[in-house]
N, C-alpha and C positions, 0 to 999 in steps of 0.2 A: 477297613472299607474306605474308599475314597470319599471324602466329605463333599456334600453338596454346597454350592455357593448360593448366595442370595438370588442371583440371576436364575439359577436352576430351580429354586423354589417358586419364583415368579412364573417360569415356563410351565411348571406343573399345573398352574391354575388355568392354563389355556386348554384348548382341545388337545388330545394326545398328538404330540409331534407337530402341532400347527405352528406357523411362524408367529412371532410375538407381535402384539398390537403396535400400530404405528410404523410398521415396516414400509419400505419403499414400494413403488408400483411394481406390479407383477413382473418378475424377471429382471428388475433393475437393482436388486439389493446388492450392495458392495460385497465383493468376495470375502473381505476380512470379517464383515459382520456375519455373513453366512457361515464362515468357519467357526466363529465363536459360538453361534447358536448350535452348530453341530456338536461342538464339545460339550455343551450343557445338556443336549439331548442324550449324548452317550452317558453322562453322569447319571441321568435319570434311569436309563436302561440298566445300568450296572446296579443301581440301588434296588430296582424292581427284581432283577435276577437274583440278587443276594437274598431278598426276602422270600422269594419263591423257592430258592435252593434250600432254605432252612426247613421248609415243610415237605419238599418233594423227596421221595426215596432215592438213595444214591445207587448208581450203577457201579458195582465193585469192579467190573472189568474195565470200564472207562477210567475210574480213579486209579486202578493199578497201572494202566498204560500211561496215564499222565505222570504218575510218580516215577515210572521207569525212565521217561524221557527227561525228567528233571535231574536225574543222576548224571554226574560228569561223564560216565561211561555208558550211559543208557542208550544213546543213539547207536553206538558201535555194536552193542549187544543186540538191540532190537533188529537192526538191519542185517547183522550177521545171522541171527536166528531165522528171520523171514526169508532172506535170500539164500542162505547156505544150508538150512535144514528143511525148509518147506518146499523149495524149488527143485532140487536134484531128483531125477528119476532113480538113480542108483542109490540104494539104501546105505551101502558102505560109504559112499561119498558123503551122504548126509550125516552118517554116524561120526565120521572124522571131523566134519565141520562142527557138530555139536560138541565134540571134545574141545575144540578151540574156543568156541564162544562161552563154554562153561567156565573158563578162566576169567571172564569179565562180568560175573553175575552182579547186577545192581543191588546195592544194600537195601533199597527201598522194599524189595520183595519180602514177603513173610518167610520165616525160617523154613517152613515145610516146602515152599516152592524152591528156595535156594538149595535145599537138600536134594530135592527131586532133580533139579537141573545138574547138580554135581554128580549124582549117581548116573544120570543119563550120559554125561560126558565120560564117565568111567566105562560104562557098559555099551555105549553106542557103537564104537568100532568093533565090538565083539559079537553082540547079538542085535544088530540094527533092525532086523525084521520084527523085533519086539519093542524096542525103545522108540524108534522113529515114528511109527503110527501113533503112539501115545503122545509124543511131543507135538505132533501136528494137530492132534485133537485139542491139546491145551492151547496152541496158538490160535486155532479157530475160535476157541472160547474167548480169548483175550481181544480179538478184533471182531467179534460177532456183532458189536454195536455199530460197526463201520460198513459191513457188507451183508447183504441179504441172500439167503439160500434160494437158488433159482429153481429147484425141483418143484414140479407142479403141486405136489401135496403139501409143501411148506410155503410156497410163495403166496398163495391165496390168503391163508391166515395171517401171514406177515403183513401183507398189504392192508388187510382190514384192520389189523392192530395199529399200524402206523397212522392210518387215517382217522382213528378214533380221537375225538377231541381230548380225551383223558390220558392219551398216551404221552409220556414225558419226552419221548424221542421224536415222534411224528408230528405232534402238535396239531393233529387234524389237518395237516397240509396236503396240498396236491403233490403227487410223487412223479419225479422225472426218473424213469428207470433206464439204467445203462448197463447192458450186458458187457461185463468187463472183458478186455482183451486188447493187446497191443497190435502193431502192424503184423499182418499175416505173411507167411513165406510161401504158402502153396494154395492152389485153387480149392483143394478139398477142405482145408481149414476155413478159407474165405466163405465157401458155400455153407459150411456148418454155422459159422458166425451169423451170416445173413438170415439163415433159416431160424436161428434162435431168436433174433430180434423180431422176425415176422411172427413167430409164435407168441412172443410177448405182446405185440401190438394187437394180435387177433383176440386176446383175452377180453372178456367183458369188463373186468375190473382194472384194466390198464388203458389210460387215455393219453399217455405222454411217454415217449421213448427218445433216447439219444443214440446216435450211431456215427461212426467215423468212416470216411472214404477208405482210409488205409486198413480198416478192419474187415472190409467185405470184398476187396480186390487185391490180389498179390502182384508183386513185381511192377509197381507203378513206375512209368518212365516219363519224365518231363521232356525228354527229347522227342517223344511221340505224343505230344500233348493232346492233339485233337482226337487221335485214336483212343487215348486213355480216357478222355472225357466221354467219348461214345460208349466205351466199355462200361464205365462206372454208371453212366446214366441208364444203360440197359439193365444193369443189376438192380439199381435202386428204384426205378420207376414203378415196378409192381408194389413195392412197399408204400409209396405215396398213393397209388391207386386204391390200395386197401384202406388207407386212412380216409380218402375222399368218399369211398363208397360206404363207410360205416354210418349206421343210423345215429350214433352219438358222436360228438366231436372227438377226433383223435389228432394228436400233435406229434410231428417228427422234428427233432432238433439235429441238425447236421453239425457235428463236432469236428474239431481238428486238433492236431498236436504239433507237427513239425512245420517250420516256416516254408519248407518246400511244397507243402500241400495247400498253401494259402490260395493261390490263383486257381488251382485245380478245384478246390472245394467250392469257391465262389462260382466258377464256371458251371460245375455240375448243378449247384443249387439253382442258378438262374435258368439253366436249360430245362430242368425238370418242371419248375413252376411256371415256365412260359408256355407249356403245353395247353391248348385250349380246354382240355377236359380237366385240368388241374388249376386253372386260373382263379377259381374260387376257394382254393384250399389255403388255409393259413398254416405256415410252417416257419421254422427258425434256423438260424445259423450262428456260429460262435466267432467272435473276434477277440484276439489277445492283445491287451494294451501294452505288454512289454515289447511289442513290435512297433517301431516308428511308422510302419505302413498302416496301422489300425485305422486312423482317422480317414486316410485316403480311401481305404477299402470301404469304410462305412459310408462315405460320401458317394462312392460309385454304386453301392447297394441302394442307397436312398434314391438316387436318380432313377435307377431301374424300377424300384418299388413304386415310386410316384407315377411313373409311366404305366405300370401295371394297374395301379389304382385308377388312373384316368381312363383306362379301358374297362373299368368295372370289376377289376380283380380284388382279391382280399389283401389286406396288409400282411407284412411279414414281421418277424421278431428277430432282433439281434441281441444275443446274450453276450454281455461284455465281461470278460474275465481278465485277470492280470497275467495269467500264463503260469504253467506249472512244469515246463520242460526246459528250464534254463540250462541245466547240466548237460542235457542232450545237445542243445544248440551250441554250447561251448565246445563240446567234443567234435561236433560236425565242422565247426569253423576251424578248429585247430588241425584236424586231419587234412582238410583241403586247402589250408592256408587262405581262407576267406575272411572278410570282416565279420564280426559277430553280428548276426541278424537282429538281435534284441538290443535294448538299451543296456548300457554298461553299469548302471547303478539302480538300486531300489528306488531312490527318490525320483529319478527320471521316469521310471515306470509308473510310480504313483501320480506324478504330474500328468503324464499322458493319459492315464485313466480318467482323471478329472477333465482333461481337455476334450476327450471323446464324449463324456457325459454332458459337458457344458454345451457342446455343439448339438448333440442329439436331442436333448430334452427341451424342445420348443414345439409349439402347436403345429407349425408347418411341416416339421420333420416327423413327428410322432403320428401324424395322420396315416402315413404309409409304413412307418417302421416303429413298432413297439420295442421298448428297451427292457432287457433283463439285466438287473444288477446282481452279479454273482460274487459272493465272497463273505467272509466273516469279519472283516475289518469294520468295526462298529462306526468308526469315524467316517469312513467312506460311505457306509450305508446311510448314516444320518445326513451327510452332505447331499447325497443323491435324493433322499426323500424331501429335504427342505427345498432343494433346488426345483424339484418337480412341483412342490406345493406352491412356491412363489409364481411359477410359470403356468399353473393350472393344468398340468398334464399328469396328475397322480393316477388317473384312470388308464394311462398308457405306459405304466412302468410296473415291472415285477421284481420281486426280490427272491433270490435263490441261495440256499445254504446247504451244507453237507450233512448227510445223515450221521447222527451220533456225535457231533462236534458242538461243544458249548451249548447244550440244549436249553439251559435256563436263559441265556442271553438271546437265543433264537426265539424263545417264547415271548420275551419282553419286546423284541422287535416286531413280532407278529401282532401284538396288541396295538402297536402304533400304526403299522402300514396296512393292517387288515387281513393279509393273506401271505403265506410263504409257499414257495415251490421248493421241495426237498429233493436234492440230487441223491438218488438212491442206487448205489452199485449193486448188481446182482451177479451171482456166479454159482455154477453147479459145483458142489463139493468135489466131484470127480475131476474137475478142471480148476482146482483152487490155485494152481500155479499161475494162471493168467491174471490173478488178482495181485500178484506179488509187486509188480511195478506200481500199481495204484497205492498199495499199502506203504511202500517205501516212500513215495511222494508225501503221503500224509505224515509219516514218521519224521521225515526231514523238515516239513513245515512246522511241526510241533517242537522241533529241537533247535532250529536255526534262529539265532538272535536277531537276524535281519527281518524275520517274518513275524507278522502280527500274531500268528497262531502260537508262537512260543510264549506269549504273554496272556493268552486268552483265559487260562484257568485262574490266574492271580490278578487280572486287570482291576478287579474291584477291591482287592484287599492290599495290594502292593502299590504304594504311591509312586515309587520309582519307576515301575513298569508303566503305570498310567502316564506319567510325565514323558517318558520316552516315546510312547506311541503318539501322544498328543503333539509333541514337538515335531515328530516326523510328518504328521498330517499337516500341521500349520506350515511347515517348510515347503511341502509340495504345493499347497495353495499359494504361498508367496511366490514360488517359482513360476507358477502359471500366470499369476497377476503381473509379474515382471516381464513376461514374454512380450517383446516389442512387435511381434508379428500380428497382423489383424486376426480377429476371431474367425475361425474356419480355415486358417492357413494350415495345411497338412504338413507335418514334418517330412523331411526327405528320407527315403529308406537308407538303411546302412549299406546295403549292397546296391550299387548303382551301375554296374557294368551293363551295357546294352550292345550286343554284337551287331545289331542292325545299323548302328551309327558310328562304328569305330573308324571309318574313313573320313568322318567329318571333322572340321576344325573345332577347337574348344569354344569359340565364340558363336557357334551355330545356335539358332533358337531350338530349344529342346521341348517346349511344352506349350500347347494352346488349349484353352478350355473348350470342351465340347458344347454344342448348342443346347438350349433349353429343351425340355420334354416336348415331343410332338405326339399328341394323343392318337393321331392317325397312323403313326409309324409302327411297324411290327416290333414286338419285343426283341431286344438284342439277343436273348438266349434262344430264340426260336430258330429252327432250321429253315432253310430256304435260301433264296438269293442273298448273298452277303452274310449268311449265317455261319455258324461254326462248322457245318458240314462242308462248306466250301473254303472258308478262310479261318485261320486261327493262329494261336501263338507259335506253333511249329513253323508255319509259313513266314510269319513275321521275323522270327529269330534267324531263319535262313535267308532272309531278304528276298522272298519270293512274292510277297503280297503287300499291297498298299491299299487297304480298305477299312471299312468300319470295324471289322473284327480285330484289327490291331489295337484300336482304342478300347474295345470291350475287354479283351483278355488281359492286356497289360495295364489297363486303366491309365494309359498315356496316349496322346496323339502327337505324332511327329510329322514334320514337313520334310519329306525325303526327296532327293533328286530322282527324276525319272530315268529309266534305263533305256538304252538304245535297243531297237529290235534285234533279235538274233541274226547273225550272218547266215546267208544261204548255205555256205559250206561248213557250218558248224555241226551238222548232224553226224552221228557216229553210225556208219553203215556196215563196217566189217572190222575184223581184228587189226588189219593194217592201218586203217584210219584211227583206230583206238590207240595204237602204239605211238603214232606221230606226236599228238599233243602230250602224251605221257613222257616221251623223251625230252620234249621241249620244257616241260615242267621240271624235270630233274636237272636240266642244265641251268634253269633259272634259280633253282634252290641252291646249286653249287656256286652261284655268283655270276652266272652268265647274264642275268637280267638285272636291270638297275632300278626298276620301278619300286618294288617293295623294299628291298634292303636299303635303298637310298633315303627312305623316309626316316625322320628322327624316331629313335626308339620310343620316346615318350608318347608318341601319337599312336602306337600300334594298338593299344587296348584301352584308350582313354575314352571315357564317356563324359560329355559335358555336364557340369553340375546343373541340376534342375532346380529352378526357383520353387519356393513353397507354393502349394496349390491354393488358389483363391476360389471360394465357393460362390456360385451364383444361385440364389434360392430359386426353387421351382415350387409351384403350387399344384395341387391336385383337385380335380373337380369331383373325385369319387366321394361317396357318402361314408 
């Protein structure tokens, strides 16, 4: 076990998790001191979890899965089994895949399981209709502590069990239910996924659900941004109306995965909650800290939420995560030849996570935007809790962890922060394949040395792992402290191309800060004059509109040259008129025109670099 220091013993004499006596004025504690206090709080949590772990009954499935992932070949075996045996619809394909993964059986498994897998590899290609169903049942048993059965007859007892204070996995926590599923390909599947979430929310024992835009609408097109927003808003609005009409509070969290969905998700979220009949509904959205855009997006949401509060509306919640789709973002960038949308290193992501929390956790910002700190990194959880304590906003922060992961540590954290929100994936056994991507992410997190979860099971007993994670945490705090930019300056996005400005010179001004909140102005997400029904990102990208919608959807405001009015003879009246400009365009493309080809090639697709965004605080008069 990692030994406690004298400082840790002193800290334990104070109130649980409280800042030590003699600290600086609220919110003015030096980052280095805050970081050291966070390290000592983590030591205390680990000591508590070790003591509780000695008395609590062990989950054999969780221990077996952790042991498999500690094996050098464990990740290859686990991913191969989950993806190759559980996913295919063709049983013969699954049988041949079982034969391949049977050659990489982890030594940690007991002999009878190794023998069963070996026999499955032998007979899987021959009688897959017998072998594969058995193998899949074994897999569901191994990951049963990570995913909940969504069938009505089993979901109710599972929810009651997890909410019980004596349950070692649920800790008596509030549950955030997420009906698992990735981006849908067809409208039938999208409708079924939406109906499944609606059925969950309609249950009396469910008060919190998460849903993604990409899981309830197929074929999302960013080229038709405004129409896509309209379509998604139409789909999701009844779900929010159900939450608003419920006699007991119900919460909807709008999740996201891909970078391409960032602006779309924000636009949908603001549009729905700007409706007069939903202005009193509290709801949430997720931001991913591995995107440099995260702080800029949070500042835009805070502006909008403060305006909503000033008009008597409810606050919103922003759940801050680090992001779990890095592999997909790398593939997307490589296929298209684009810059990677995320940060290139784990430390940069950790630093940005703390940058977002540092800006968000202030009384003036949390009045309109409650913050959810999601993750199992104990150092980051301790940092966020102490920061909120110093600034007096502990009532405006939630902590969220995953079902079935490091349960003793989660219980220790709960005793300090008071309450946990437990992210609870649910899936119907008949559609277990939709849980595969989620399970693979969890497996990779538990096996990747770069990820905190790879050390979570031995953090309290292995001094080397503790020192590794502590040093990573301190390095990210030091990097944030060394940042010369003023507090609240948002990092520049990795992808900076802006087709509405490609004709301008590099020295052109690229950004001006929007004005402060006007309580009398209509919410930017509302429809009407200047609203998204008339102007939006599609028009801005194509250079057709210069209005407030450009600032709302892209979160940037440009000063663009005015366009001359159209020529009277520019209308296309018949096919002969249409052919004339077409022939002229072809001649220009072959070199007959000098305007475009004569320009330096370097200016064809250049977007001027945007300075870091400076924040102008806004205050709300809402209660």
